[in-house]
C-alpha positions as CSV (number, residue, x, y, z in Angstrom):
1,M,-79.3,6.6,19.6
2,K,-77.8,5.0,16.5
3,T,-77.8,8.5,14.8
4,I,-75.8,10.0,17.7
5,I,-73.3,7.2,17.7
6,L,-72.9,7.4,14.0
7,L,-72.5,11.2,14.2
8,L,-69.8,10.9,16.9
9,F,-68.0,8.2,14.9
10,T,-68.1,10.3,11.7
11,T,-66.8,13.3,13.6
12,L,-63.9,11.4,15.0
13,I,-62.9,10.0,11.6
14,S,-63.1,13.4,9.9
15,T,-61.1,15.2,12.6
16,A,-58.5,12.5,12.8
17,E,-55.2,14.2,12.5
18,I,-52.9,13.5,9.6
19,T,-49.2,13.8,10.4
20,M,-47.2,16.3,8.5
21,E,-45.1,13.5,7.1
22,Q,-48.2,11.9,5.7
23,L,-49.4,15.3,4.3
24,Y,-45.9,15.9,2.8
25,L,-46.1,12.5,1.0
26,K,-49.8,12.8,0.1
27,N,-49.2,16.2,-1.6
28,A,-46.2,14.6,-3.4
29,C,-43.9,17.3,-2.0
30,N,-41.1,14.7,-2.0
31,S,-41.3,14.4,-5.8
32,C,-39.7,17.8,-6.2
33,H,-38.2,18.6,-2.8
34,G,-36.9,15.1,-2.0
35,M,-37.9,12.6,0.6
36,Y,-36.4,14.6,3.4
37,G,-36.8,18.1,2.0
38,E,-33.1,18.0,0.8
39,G,-34.0,19.7,-2.5
40,M,-33.7,18.4,-6.0
41,G,-32.8,20.2,-9.2
42,A,-34.5,23.6,-9.3
43,S,-36.6,22.7,-6.2
44,P,-35.1,24.3,-3.1
45,R,-33.9,22.6,0.0
46,L,-36.6,22.8,2.8
47,Q,-34.8,20.7,5.3
48,G,-33.3,22.7,8.1
49,V,-34.5,26.1,7.0
50,K,-35.6,28.2,10.0
51,E,-39.3,27.7,10.9
52,H,-40.2,31.3,10.7
53,I,-38.8,31.6,7.2
54,L,-40.7,28.6,6.0
55,L,-43.9,29.9,7.7
56,R,-43.5,33.3,6.0
57,R,-42.9,31.6,2.7
58,L,-46.0,29.4,3.0
59,K,-48.1,32.4,3.9
60,D,-46.8,34.3,1.0
61,L,-47.7,31.4,-1.3
62,Q,-51.1,31.2,0.2
63,Q,-51.6,34.9,-0.9
64,G,-50.4,34.1,-4.4
65,K,-47.0,35.7,-3.9
66,T,-44.0,33.9,-5.5
67,R,-40.5,34.9,-6.5
68,S,-40.0,32.5,-9.4
69,A,-41.9,30.8,-12.2
70,F,-41.4,27.5,-10.5
71,G,-43.0,28.9,-7.3
72,S,-46.3,29.3,-9.0
73,I,-46.9,25.5,-8.8
74,M,-46.6,25.8,-5.1
75,I,-49.4,28.3,-4.6
76,S,-52.1,25.6,-4.9
77,F,-50.2,23.3,-2.5
78,A,-49.9,26.1,0.1
79,K,-53.5,27.1,-0.3
80,S,-54.6,23.6,0.5
81,L,-53.2,23.9,4.0
82,D,-55.4,25.2,6.8
83,K,-53.9,27.7,9.3
84,N,-52.8,24.9,11.8
85,Q,-51.4,22.8,9.0
86,T,-49.4,25.7,7.7
87,I,-47.8,26.3,11.1
88,E,-47.2,22.6,11.6
89,M,-45.7,22.1,8.1
90,A,-43.2,24.9,8.7
91,K,-42.2,23.2,12.0
92,Y,-42.0,19.8,10.4
93,L,-39.8,20.9,7.5
94,S,-37.4,22.9,9.7
95,N,-36.8,19.8,11.8
96,L,-36.5,17.3,9.0
97,K,-33.4,15.1,9.0
98,T,-32.2,12.7,6.3
99,K,-32.6,9.1,7.5
100,I,-30.3,6.5,6.0
101,D,-31.0,2.9,6.6
102,D,-27.6,1.1,6.7
103,N,-29.3,-2.1,5.5
104,R,-30.8,-0.6,2.3
105,Y,-27.9,-1.8,0.2
106,E,-28.3,-5.4,1.4
107,I,-32.0,-5.3,0.3
108,E,-31.2,-3.7,-3.1
109,Y,-28.2,-5.8,-3.9
110,E,-28.9,-9.0,-5.7
111,P,-25.7,-11.0,-6.4
112,A,-27.3,-12.9,-9.3
113,G,-27.9,-9.6,-11.1
114,D,-24.2,-8.9,-11.2
115,G,-23.2,-12.0,-13.0
116,G,-22.5,-13.9,-9.8
117,S,-23.3,-17.6,-9.4
């Protein structure tokens, strides 16, 4: 009985779904493409690109196809996604929106650091 319960518990843990946001951060996509896929430097914007275009691009990368020297780094990231994750990631990226917390400046601002008393 303990073996069956342990097996069920292990299965539940291993099949626990990771959100696409968690996967995006875990794979450090934000370090090149930005926190919200807005693009940075030579890394293209992913935010708001049509889902079918992103899906095709991810599938091309999974097959080792890239159009640029920088794209080659993406091949291993794309290949790490299973079929469902590939579809879900394209959907996630196409729906990304930049979130701005209006209170962030209050948190970052320290009056003493600006020579205030």
